[in-house]
ZAMARGU-4260 file (C-alpha; in steps of 0.2 Angstrom, whole numbers, plus 5000, padded with zeros to 4 digits):
<rodrens>
0) 5042/4859/5009 | 5036/4858/4991 | 5034/4844/4979 | 5037/4841/4961 | 5020/4848/4955
5) 5023/4864/4966 | 5040/4866/4958 | 5033/4864/4940 | 5019/4876/4944 | 5032/4889/4951
10) 5043/4887/4936 | 5029/4889/4924 | 5023/4905/4932 | 5041/4911/4933 | 5043/4908/4914
15) 5026/4915/4910 | 5019/4926/4924 | 5004/4932/4915 | 4997/4914/4913 | 4980/4910/4920
20) 4976/4896/4931 | 4966/4887/4918 | 4981/4887/4906 | 4993/4881/4920 | 4981/4867/4923
25) 4981/4862/4905 | 5000/4863/4903 | 5003/4853/4920 | 4990/4840/4916 | 4980/4843/4932
30) 4963/4850/4937 | 4960/4868/4938 | 4955/4867/4956 | 4972/4858/4960 | 4982/4872/4953
35) 4971/4885/4962 | 4973/4876/4978 | 4992/4874/4976 | 4994/4892/4972 | 4983/4897/4987
40) 4994/4886/4998 | 5010/4892/4991 | 5005/4910/4994 | 4998/4907/5012 | 5015/4899/5016
45) 5025/4914/5009 | 5033/4903/4996 | 5026/4914/4982 | 5026/4932/4987 | 5018/4940/4972
50) 5015/4940/4954 | 5020/4958/4950 | 5031/4963/4935 | 5050/4961/4937 | 5057/4979/4933
55) 5075/4982/4927 | 5081/4998/4935 | 5093/5001/4920 | 5078/5001/4908 | 5071/5015/4919
60) 5088/5025/4917 | 5096/5019/4933 | 5112/5013/4925 | 5123/5011/4940 | 5121/4999/4954
65) 5130/4999/4971 | 5131/4990/4987 | 5132/5001/5003 | 5138/4994/5020 | 5131/5004/5034
70) 5137/5005/5052 | 5123/5011/5063 | 5121/5018/5080 | 5116/5003/5090 | 5105/5013/5102
75) 5091/5017/5089 | 5091/4999/5082 | 5089/4993/5064 | 5070/4996/5062 | 5071/5015/5062
80) 5085/5016/5050 | 5077/5004/5039 | 5061/5014/5039 | 5071/5030/5034 | 5080/5020/5020
85) 5064/5014/5013 | 5059/5032/5010 | 5073/5034/4997 | 5067/5027/4981 | 5084/5022/4974
90) 5087/5011/4989 | 5080/4995/4982 | 5085/4982/4995 | 5091/4982/5013 | 5097/4968/5024
95) 5103/4967/5042 | 5120/4958/5042 | 5134/4951/5052 | 5152/4955/5050 | 5160/4972/5048
100) 5144/4982/5045 | 5126/4982/5052 | 5116/4984/5036 | 5119/4981/5018 | 5109/4991/5004
105) 5108/4989/4986 | 5106/5006/4978 | 5104/5012/4960 | 5108/5029/4952 | 5107/5037/4935
110) 5126/5039/4934 | 5140/5041/4946 | 5135/5059/4951 | 5117/5053/4955 | 5124/5039/4964
115) 5134/5051/4975 | 5117/5060/4978 | 5109/5044/4984 | 5124/5040/4995 | 5123/5057/5003
120) 5105/5054/5007 | 5109/5038/5015 | 5123/5046/5025 | 5111/5059/5031 | 5099/5046/5038
125) 5098/5048/5057 | 5107/5033/5065 | 5119/5030/5051 | 5137/5032/5057 | 5148/5027/5043
130) 5146/5019/5025 | 5157/5010/5013 | 5151/5008/4995 | 5156/4997/4981 | 5150/4999/4963
135) 5144/4984/4953 | 5153/4983/4936 | 5142/4969/4929 | 5129/4957/4935 | 5134/4940/4927
140) 5120/4931/4938 | 5104/4940/4941 | 5093/4937/4956 | 5086/4920/4954 | 5076/4908/4964
145) 5071/4893/4952 | 5087/4884/4956 | 5082/4884/4975 | 5065/4878/4970 | 5072/4863/4961
150) 5084/4860/4975 | 5070/4860/4988 | 5061/4846/4979 | 5076/4835/4979 | 5079/4836/4997
</rodrens>
């Protein structure tokens, strides 16, 4: 679990990811060593997974986002399919799921024709039997985790 100071630290770094430990300690009103210890602990526990830049695929020219549900051959398992999907740069997220399909991928393309090329690559992955694709028209709520951070403190 995390406490209020952890949540404030995470929110501060989410808002200004390039901020240093010393500035964090000043803004939070705690010692530099406290901030560093909290960051170390949050990273060790996997709460904070990284400090890399958040990249917008659309700003790189990938204007179309789609979600592809995969049905896979059960004999080979998910791992080999996931490894092959990871080799396709436009596949930006893969989940194993319950329900109608076995895996769900978030993919991007430069346009609809390019998206078809990416889907063809996915269909060609050994172990993939069938796909179903939906194209995202808009993203009114982008991926976010800060509401979870604040909810975790309240529990």
